[in-house]
C-alpha beads as a LAMMPS data file, in Angstrom:
LAMMPS data file: protein, C-alpha beads

340 atoms
339 bonds

1 atom types
1 bond types

-500.0 500.0 xlo xhi
-500.0 500.0 ylo yhi
-500.0 500.0 zlo zhi

Masses

1 110.0

Atoms # bond

1 1 1 -45.104 200.274 -389.919
2 1 1 -47.878 200.012 -392.519
3 1 1 -49.070 196.999 -394.513
4 1 1 -51.193 197.898 -397.528
5 1 1 -53.489 195.194 -398.897
6 1 1 -55.658 197.834 -400.620
7 1 1 -57.804 195.702 -402.958
8 1 1 -57.542 192.605 -400.773
9 1 1 -59.459 191.832 -397.594
10 1 1 -57.624 192.990 -394.460
11 1 1 -57.519 189.445 -393.048
12 1 1 -55.777 187.945 -396.057
13 1 1 -53.913 184.658 -395.356
14 1 1 -50.547 186.069 -396.369
15 1 1 -50.983 189.778 -395.747
16 1 1 -52.471 189.478 -392.257
17 1 1 -51.786 186.031 -390.783
18 1 1 -48.238 185.739 -392.087
19 1 1 -46.798 189.182 -392.805
20 1 1 -48.558 191.586 -390.411
21 1 1 -48.679 189.304 -387.367
22 1 1 -44.980 188.478 -387.743
23 1 1 -43.933 192.111 -388.070
24 1 1 -46.123 192.978 -385.063
25 1 1 -43.856 190.889 -382.845
26 1 1 -41.210 193.603 -383.200
27 1 1 -43.107 196.832 -383.855
28 1 1 -46.552 198.378 -384.137
29 1 1 -48.286 197.571 -387.434
30 1 1 -51.202 199.264 -389.183
31 1 1 -52.838 197.125 -391.852
32 1 1 -55.104 198.584 -394.517
33 1 1 -57.547 196.470 -396.530
34 1 1 -61.150 195.720 -397.372
35 1 1 -63.646 194.527 -394.746
36 1 1 -64.763 190.894 -394.804
37 1 1 -67.628 190.443 -397.296
38 1 1 -70.761 188.445 -396.605
39 1 1 -70.523 184.642 -396.728
40 1 1 -73.390 182.335 -397.704
41 1 1 -74.052 178.615 -397.257
42 1 1 -75.540 176.846 -400.268
43 1 1 -76.544 173.270 -400.940
44 1 1 -78.024 170.165 -399.287
45 1 1 -75.216 169.955 -396.708
46 1 1 -75.751 173.492 -395.370
47 1 1 -77.820 171.956 -392.560
48 1 1 -74.693 170.081 -391.388
49 1 1 -72.812 173.284 -390.513
50 1 1 -72.376 173.740 -386.755
51 1 1 -73.745 177.259 -386.002
52 1 1 -71.443 178.069 -383.065
53 1 1 -68.297 176.961 -384.901
54 1 1 -69.454 178.837 -388.003
55 1 1 -69.871 182.047 -386.006
56 1 1 -66.444 181.651 -384.412
57 1 1 -64.712 181.028 -387.750
58 1 1 -66.384 183.898 -389.620
59 1 1 -65.957 186.545 -386.917
60 1 1 -62.934 188.809 -387.568
61 1 1 -60.023 187.655 -385.393
62 1 1 -59.027 189.516 -382.260
63 1 1 -55.806 191.265 -383.243
64 1 1 -52.914 191.714 -380.791
65 1 1 -52.386 195.151 -379.249
66 1 1 -49.570 195.871 -381.720
67 1 1 -51.852 195.496 -384.778
68 1 1 -54.366 198.094 -385.916
69 1 1 -56.758 197.068 -388.704
70 1 1 -58.164 199.825 -390.912
71 1 1 -60.891 199.203 -393.483
72 1 1 -60.850 200.769 -396.932
73 1 1 -64.498 201.025 -397.921
74 1 1 -63.981 202.747 -401.300
75 1 1 -61.271 202.762 -403.963
76 1 1 -60.399 206.354 -402.986
77 1 1 -59.993 205.689 -399.248
78 1 1 -56.226 205.266 -399.530
79 1 1 -55.778 208.658 -401.203
80 1 1 -56.409 210.841 -398.145
81 1 1 -53.661 213.455 -397.532
82 1 1 -52.573 211.962 -394.200
83 1 1 -52.011 208.533 -395.767
84 1 1 -50.330 209.921 -398.868
85 1 1 -47.783 211.828 -396.777
86 1 1 -46.885 208.965 -394.431
87 1 1 -43.153 208.291 -394.082
88 1 1 -43.532 205.102 -392.045
89 1 1 -41.891 201.921 -393.360
90 1 1 -44.524 200.515 -395.699
91 1 1 -45.220 197.071 -397.138
92 1 1 -47.235 196.913 -400.351
93 1 1 -48.827 193.694 -401.604
94 1 1 -50.209 194.825 -404.953
95 1 1 -48.498 196.542 -407.912
96 1 1 -51.240 199.179 -407.899
97 1 1 -49.519 200.587 -404.791
98 1 1 -46.084 200.970 -406.392
99 1 1 -46.643 204.720 -406.643
100 1 1 -46.097 204.891 -402.879
101 1 1 -42.405 204.329 -403.513
102 1 1 -42.299 207.772 -405.160
103 1 1 -43.350 209.412 -401.877
104 1 1 -41.762 207.090 -399.333
105 1 1 -38.236 205.664 -399.497
106 1 1 -39.063 202.921 -396.969
107 1 1 -41.324 200.820 -399.235
108 1 1 -40.975 197.022 -399.405
109 1 1 -42.970 195.017 -401.937
110 1 1 -44.326 191.579 -401.022
111 1 1 -44.570 190.012 -404.504
112 1 1 -47.383 187.469 -404.805
113 1 1 -47.480 186.891 -408.573
114 1 1 -45.570 187.125 -411.818
115 1 1 -48.028 189.759 -412.950
116 1 1 -46.976 189.944 -416.595
117 1 1 -47.510 186.173 -416.984
118 1 1 -50.701 186.260 -414.936
119 1 1 -52.381 188.974 -417.013
120 1 1 -51.282 187.326 -420.267
121 1 1 -52.239 183.696 -419.671
122 1 1 -54.921 183.427 -416.985
123 1 1 -58.245 182.579 -418.697
124 1 1 -60.159 184.246 -415.854
125 1 1 -59.603 187.496 -417.779
126 1 1 -61.513 188.224 -420.961
127 1 1 -59.372 189.478 -423.880
128 1 1 -60.413 193.058 -423.086
129 1 1 -59.672 192.652 -419.353
130 1 1 -56.319 191.066 -420.157
131 1 1 -55.325 193.926 -422.446
132 1 1 -56.430 196.517 -419.881
133 1 1 -54.464 194.898 -417.060
134 1 1 -51.394 194.478 -419.228
135 1 1 -51.608 198.171 -420.123
136 1 1 -51.812 199.076 -416.425
137 1 1 -48.826 196.847 -415.684
138 1 1 -46.793 198.415 -418.494
139 1 1 -47.411 201.851 -416.954
140 1 1 -46.399 200.617 -413.499
141 1 1 -43.443 198.609 -414.787
142 1 1 -40.831 201.409 -414.489
143 1 1 -41.769 201.819 -410.801
144 1 1 -40.944 198.221 -409.909
145 1 1 -37.319 199.208 -409.278
146 1 1 -38.304 201.851 -406.698
147 1 1 -38.924 199.771 -403.508
148 1 1 -36.089 199.288 -401.015
149 1 1 -36.616 195.538 -401.036
150 1 1 -38.745 192.661 -402.302
151 1 1 -40.203 189.623 -400.563
152 1 1 -40.808 186.833 -403.067
153 1 1 -43.580 184.289 -402.523
154 1 1 -41.921 181.958 -405.077
155 1 1 -38.357 181.129 -406.082
156 1 1 -39.512 181.529 -409.677
157 1 1 -39.817 185.297 -409.166
158 1 1 -36.097 185.711 -408.460
159 1 1 -35.333 186.779 -412.040
160 1 1 -37.862 189.611 -411.839
161 1 1 -36.068 191.720 -409.199
162 1 1 -32.546 192.511 -407.940
163 1 1 -31.490 189.513 -405.848
164 1 1 -29.415 191.709 -403.531
165 1 1 -32.639 193.376 -402.388
166 1 1 -34.910 190.333 -402.161
167 1 1 -35.868 187.591 -399.756
168 1 1 -37.791 184.337 -400.403
169 1 1 -40.688 183.628 -398.019
170 1 1 -43.186 181.015 -399.272
171 1 1 -46.850 180.593 -398.407
172 1 1 -45.957 178.066 -395.729
173 1 1 -48.578 176.740 -393.344
174 1 1 -49.689 178.962 -390.478
175 1 1 -52.280 177.748 -387.977
176 1 1 -55.138 180.242 -387.616
177 1 1 -57.830 178.194 -385.833
178 1 1 -58.286 175.305 -383.392
179 1 1 -62.059 174.834 -383.511
180 1 1 -63.922 171.551 -383.522
181 1 1 -65.139 170.439 -386.997
182 1 1 -67.383 172.855 -388.846
183 1 1 -69.117 169.757 -390.266
184 1 1 -69.109 167.478 -387.196
185 1 1 -71.186 164.693 -388.761
186 1 1 -69.021 164.591 -391.896
187 1 1 -65.491 164.890 -390.471
188 1 1 -63.106 162.691 -392.443
189 1 1 -65.741 161.914 -395.092
190 1 1 -65.942 164.868 -397.491
191 1 1 -63.728 165.862 -400.399
192 1 1 -62.795 169.535 -400.578
193 1 1 -61.978 172.223 -403.112
194 1 1 -60.621 175.559 -401.874
195 1 1 -59.286 178.498 -403.835
196 1 1 -60.505 180.856 -406.525
197 1 1 -63.548 179.777 -408.526
198 1 1 -61.755 179.778 -411.885
199 1 1 -60.837 177.426 -414.705
200 1 1 -57.089 177.790 -414.171
201 1 1 -57.313 176.884 -410.477
202 1 1 -59.210 173.739 -411.403
203 1 1 -62.639 174.445 -409.941
204 1 1 -64.608 172.742 -412.674
205 1 1 -62.189 169.857 -413.010
206 1 1 -62.715 169.244 -409.285
207 1 1 -66.491 169.309 -409.754
208 1 1 -66.232 166.817 -412.614
209 1 1 -64.226 164.493 -410.388
210 1 1 -66.729 164.868 -407.542
211 1 1 -69.609 164.057 -409.882
212 1 1 -68.175 160.576 -410.382
213 1 1 -69.421 159.814 -406.837
214 1 1 -72.480 162.092 -406.527
215 1 1 -73.460 160.774 -403.085
216 1 1 -70.069 161.354 -401.469
217 1 1 -70.030 164.667 -399.527
218 1 1 -68.300 167.399 -401.542
219 1 1 -67.460 170.871 -400.215
220 1 1 -66.397 173.999 -402.111
221 1 1 -65.003 177.015 -400.264
222 1 1 -63.716 179.411 -402.870
223 1 1 -63.487 183.067 -403.728
224 1 1 -65.941 183.965 -406.461
225 1 1 -64.475 186.182 -409.193
226 1 1 -67.219 186.439 -411.830
227 1 1 -70.943 185.964 -412.363
228 1 1 -70.195 183.644 -415.293
229 1 1 -68.230 181.295 -413.027
230 1 1 -71.065 181.408 -410.484
231 1 1 -73.653 180.396 -413.069
232 1 1 -71.461 177.629 -414.439
233 1 1 -70.831 176.239 -410.971
234 1 1 -74.518 176.313 -410.012
235 1 1 -75.428 174.332 -413.126
236 1 1 -72.712 171.750 -412.513
237 1 1 -73.684 171.195 -408.878
238 1 1 -77.263 170.337 -409.870
239 1 1 -75.979 166.876 -410.774
240 1 1 -74.471 166.210 -407.323
241 1 1 -76.612 165.107 -404.389
242 1 1 -74.454 165.903 -401.335
243 1 1 -72.687 169.220 -401.715
244 1 1 -71.948 172.382 -399.772
245 1 1 -70.806 175.616 -401.367
246 1 1 -69.489 178.316 -399.058
247 1 1 -70.023 181.250 -401.380
248 1 1 -68.313 184.618 -401.052
249 1 1 -65.907 186.928 -402.870
250 1 1 -63.548 185.987 -400.017
251 1 1 -64.024 182.997 -397.715
252 1 1 -62.374 183.671 -394.294
253 1 1 -59.153 181.726 -393.974
254 1 1 -60.110 180.107 -390.613
255 1 1 -63.127 178.545 -392.376
256 1 1 -60.924 177.140 -395.130
257 1 1 -58.340 175.792 -392.721
258 1 1 -60.943 174.098 -390.525
259 1 1 -62.463 172.427 -393.575
260 1 1 -59.021 171.278 -394.705
261 1 1 -58.141 169.890 -391.297
262 1 1 -61.129 167.499 -391.309
263 1 1 -61.319 166.663 -395.041
264 1 1 -60.592 163.257 -396.534
265 1 1 -59.064 164.665 -399.751
266 1 1 -58.073 168.056 -401.162
267 1 1 -58.651 168.684 -404.858
268 1 1 -55.920 170.719 -406.594
269 1 1 -56.414 170.182 -410.345
270 1 1 -54.496 173.318 -411.356
271 1 1 -54.054 174.048 -415.033
272 1 1 -50.287 173.909 -415.841
273 1 1 -50.277 177.430 -417.278
274 1 1 -47.043 179.488 -417.474
275 1 1 -47.972 181.605 -414.447
276 1 1 -48.858 178.540 -412.303
277 1 1 -46.666 175.563 -413.163
278 1 1 -43.475 176.946 -411.608
279 1 1 -45.015 177.984 -408.288
280 1 1 -46.058 175.967 -405.240
281 1 1 -49.645 176.918 -404.295
282 1 1 -50.338 177.284 -400.591
283 1 1 -52.667 174.278 -400.803
284 1 1 -49.634 171.994 -401.147
285 1 1 -48.146 173.341 -397.903
286 1 1 -51.523 172.972 -396.173
287 1 1 -52.027 169.387 -397.336
288 1 1 -48.494 168.344 -396.342
289 1 1 -48.639 170.054 -392.923
290 1 1 -52.077 168.620 -392.113
291 1 1 -51.223 165.178 -393.462
292 1 1 -54.139 165.131 -395.925
293 1 1 -54.051 163.527 -399.396
294 1 1 -54.068 165.945 -402.312
295 1 1 -55.179 165.169 -405.850
296 1 1 -53.338 167.213 -408.467
297 1 1 -52.256 166.644 -412.111
298 1 1 -49.106 164.535 -411.692
299 1 1 -46.495 164.999 -414.406
300 1 1 -47.670 168.475 -415.448
301 1 1 -45.232 170.440 -413.269
302 1 1 -41.800 169.344 -412.085
303 1 1 -42.149 171.807 -409.202
304 1 1 -45.411 170.283 -407.930
305 1 1 -44.125 166.718 -408.335
306 1 1 -40.845 167.438 -406.531
307 1 1 -42.581 169.213 -403.656
308 1 1 -45.081 166.420 -403.059
309 1 1 -42.442 163.681 -403.301
310 1 1 -40.380 165.496 -400.677
311 1 1 -43.092 166.467 -398.202
312 1 1 -45.808 163.843 -398.549
313 1 1 -45.899 162.159 -395.163
314 1 1 -43.328 164.626 -393.759
315 1 1 -45.601 166.883 -391.702
316 1 1 -42.784 167.462 -389.183
317 1 1 -40.548 169.168 -391.779
318 1 1 -39.910 172.675 -390.373
319 1 1 -39.826 174.357 -393.794
320 1 1 -43.520 173.543 -394.247
321 1 1 -44.415 176.027 -391.499
322 1 1 -44.421 179.819 -391.520
323 1 1 -42.830 179.844 -388.059
324 1 1 -39.656 178.585 -389.755
325 1 1 -39.459 181.825 -391.754
326 1 1 -40.519 184.407 -389.166
327 1 1 -36.989 185.091 -387.915
328 1 1 -35.786 185.448 -391.503
329 1 1 -38.447 188.077 -392.203
330 1 1 -37.780 190.079 -389.048
331 1 1 -34.006 190.122 -389.523
332 1 1 -34.184 190.889 -393.244
333 1 1 -36.596 193.791 -392.737
334 1 1 -34.279 195.210 -390.072
335 1 1 -31.336 195.068 -392.484
336 1 1 -33.290 196.728 -395.307
337 1 1 -34.465 199.576 -393.104
338 1 1 -30.980 200.065 -391.637
339 1 1 -29.538 200.349 -395.145
340 1 1 -32.219 202.890 -396.077

Bonds

1 1 1 2
2 1 2 3
3 1 3 4
4 1 4 5
5 1 5 6
6 1 6 7
7 1 7 8
8 1 8 9
9 1 9 10
10 1 10 11
11 1 11 12
12 1 12 13
13 1 13 14
14 1 14 15
15 1 15 16
16 1 16 17
17 1 17 18
18 1 18 19
19 1 19 20
20 1 20 21
21 1 21 22
22 1 22 23
23 1 23 24
24 1 24 25
25 1 25 26
26 1 26 27
27 1 27 28
28 1 28 29
29 1 29 30
30 1 30 31
31 1 31 32
32 1 32 33
33 1 33 34
34 1 34 35
35 1 35 36
36 1 36 37
37 1 37 38
38 1 38 39
39 1 39 40
40 1 40 41
41 1 41 42
42 1 42 43
43 1 43 44
44 1 44 45
45 1 45 46
46 1 46 47
47 1 47 48
48 1 48 49
49 1 49 50
50 1 50 51
51 1 51 52
52 1 52 53
53 1 53 54
54 1 54 55
55 1 55 56
56 1 56 57
57 1 57 58
58 1 58 59
59 1 59 60
60 1 60 61
61 1 61 62
62 1 62 63
63 1 63 64
64 1 64 65
65 1 65 66
66 1 66 67
67 1 67 68
68 1 68 69
69 1 69 70
70 1 70 71
71 1 71 72
72 1 72 73
73 1 73 74
74 1 74 75
75 1 75 76
76 1 76 77
77 1 77 78
78 1 78 79
79 1 79 80
80 1 80 81
81 1 81 82
82 1 82 83
83 1 83 84
84 1 84 85
85 1 85 86
86 1 86 87
87 1 87 88
88 1 88 89
89 1 89 90
90 1 90 91
91 1 91 92
92 1 92 93
93 1 93 94
94 1 94 95
95 1 95 96
96 1 96 97
97 1 97 98
98 1 98 99
99 1 99 100
100 1 100 101
101 1 101 102
102 1 102 103
103 1 103 104
104 1 104 105
105 1 105 106
106 1 106 107
107 1 107 108
108 1 108 109
109 1 109 110
110 1 110 111
111 1 111 112
112 1 112 113
113 1 113 114
114 1 114 115
115 1 115 116
116 1 116 117
117 1 117 118
118 1 118 119
119 1 119 120
120 1 120 121
121 1 121 122
122 1 122 123
123 1 123 124
124 1 124 125
125 1 125 126
126 1 126 127
127 1 127 128
128 1 128 129
129 1 129 130
130 1 130 131
131 1 131 132
132 1 132 133
133 1 133 134
134 1 134 135
135 1 135 136
136 1 136 137
137 1 137 138
138 1 138 139
139 1 139 140
140 1 140 141
141 1 141 142
142 1 142 143
143 1 143 144
144 1 144 145
145 1 145 146
146 1 146 147
147 1 147 148
148 1 148 149
149 1 149 150
150 1 150 151
151 1 151 152
152 1 152 153
153 1 153 154
154 1 154 155
155 1 155 156
156 1 156 157
157 1 157 158
158 1 158 159
159 1 159 160
160 1 160 161
161 1 161 162
162 1 162 163
163 1 163 164
164 1 164 165
165 1 165 166
166 1 166 167
167 1 167 168
168 1 168 169
169 1 169 170
170 1 170 171
171 1 171 172
172 1 172 173
173 1 173 174
174 1 174 175
175 1 175 176
176 1 176 177
177 1 177 178
178 1 178 179
179 1 179 180
180 1 180 181
181 1 181 182
182 1 182 183
183 1 183 184
184 1 184 185
185 1 185 186
186 1 186 187
187 1 187 188
188 1 188 189
189 1 189 190
190 1 190 191
191 1 191 192
192 1 192 193
193 1 193 194
194 1 194 195
195 1 195 196
196 1 196 197
197 1 197 198
198 1 198 199
199 1 199 200
200 1 200 201
201 1 201 202
202 1 202 203
203 1 203 204
204 1 204 205
205 1 205 206
206 1 206 207
207 1 207 208
208 1 208 209
209 1 209 210
210 1 210 211
211 1 211 212
212 1 212 213
213 1 213 214
214 1 214 215
215 1 215 216
216 1 216 217
217 1 217 218
218 1 218 219
219 1 219 220
220 1 220 221
221 1 221 222
222 1 222 223
223 1 223 224
224 1 224 225
225 1 225 226
226 1 226 227
227 1 227 228
228 1 228 229
229 1 229 230
230 1 230 231
231 1 231 232
232 1 232 233
233 1 233 234
234 1 234 235
235 1 235 236
236 1 236 237
237 1 237 238
238 1 238 239
239 1 239 240
240 1 240 241
241 1 241 242
242 1 242 243
243 1 243 244
244 1 244 245
245 1 245 246
246 1 246 247
247 1 247 248
248 1 248 249
249 1 249 250
250 1 250 251
251 1 251 252
252 1 252 253
253 1 253 254
254 1 254 255
255 1 255 256
256 1 256 257
257 1 257 258
258 1 258 259
259 1 259 260
260 1 260 261
261 1 261 262
262 1 262 263
263 1 263 264
264 1 264 265
265 1 265 266
266 1 266 267
267 1 267 268
268 1 268 269
269 1 269 270
270 1 270 271
271 1 271 272
272 1 272 273
273 1 273 274
274 1 274 275
275 1 275 276
276 1 276 277
277 1 277 278
278 1 278 279
279 1 279 280
280 1 280 281
281 1 281 282
282 1 282 283
283 1 283 284
284 1 284 285
285 1 285 286
286 1 286 287
287 1 287 288
288 1 288 289
289 1 289 290
290 1 290 291
291 1 291 292
292 1 292 293
293 1 293 294
294 1 294 295
295 1 295 296
296 1 296 297
297 1 297 298
298 1 298 299
299 1 299 300
300 1 300 301
301 1 301 302
302 1 302 303
303 1 303 304
304 1 304 305
305 1 305 306
306 1 306 307
307 1 307 308
308 1 308 309
309 1 309 310
310 1 310 311
311 1 311 312
312 1 312 313
313 1 313 314
314 1 314 315
315 1 315 316
316 1 316 317
317 1 317 318
318 1 318 319
319 1 319 320
320 1 320 321
321 1 321 322
322 1 322 323
323 1 323 324
324 1 324 325
325 1 325 326
326 1 326 327
327 1 327 328
328 1 328 329
329 1 329 330
330 1 330 331
331 1 331 332
332 1 332 333
333 1 333 334
334 1 334 335
335 1 335 336
336 1 336 337
337 1 337 338
338 1 338 339
339 1 339 340
């Protein structure tokens, strides 16, 4: 079985730690994605990072014998004849790989976004980028009916695909590390922002909140998407006196989870945009499972409010954990492939 992350890093939180490792409990899995990029420590608190823990958390994980990780080093790596002709059951995690369903009747699509809404409303895209991505999506749109089945990361995506061929599996919490604190002298003291460095994910709103207490330790561990966002963040952090920025296009998930485990507060000031307000970001599952307070815009999304009312202080709720859904995934995949 193949899992194609293509444009994403091979050790993606959902693609690797949830999807691939679960499927590998039943069959051999080959996962294809980008190698981990470099990660840099910036700011006055960089000296507080424990070097041994840092090395352990940033080293690629040791995969089980049933998982083979393959790195795509260029955009053309996935177009080799041997990969194009593969008839193995294949999971795709990006609409750019929908063409595989034309060559392989055993394709299942793990749907992470409402792409039409994302490309239209997310301010991370310039008007030209938005138009280009929407054009690409319009060309791929007819192919969305080709896969044998769909895994939906959100209930809100149910109207986008045939329900008889779909299965809901959220970004529930999955433990990926058990290290001692990465910031041993600051455990339980720092506030934390994780996620993409973008306006819609609330990066700069989190910085503004942190600046109200410029001496309180503040940590950012987010995926950097543009040079403009990098410049804006650097300028904003000049006014804070105790900050750490773990800077990378992709921060390894074990680093993020370790930081979350020992944080005093998680910032989640998401913008209530159409492509965000009806989904439950993984940060909510992480905060509830770890028993950590989360600061988000109350009253902006009925979905966010309902989730936090239900699971705040309920870290023993089984539906918060990916292990609750593993059997569902394995059985559903078996049914889809049998039908094919």
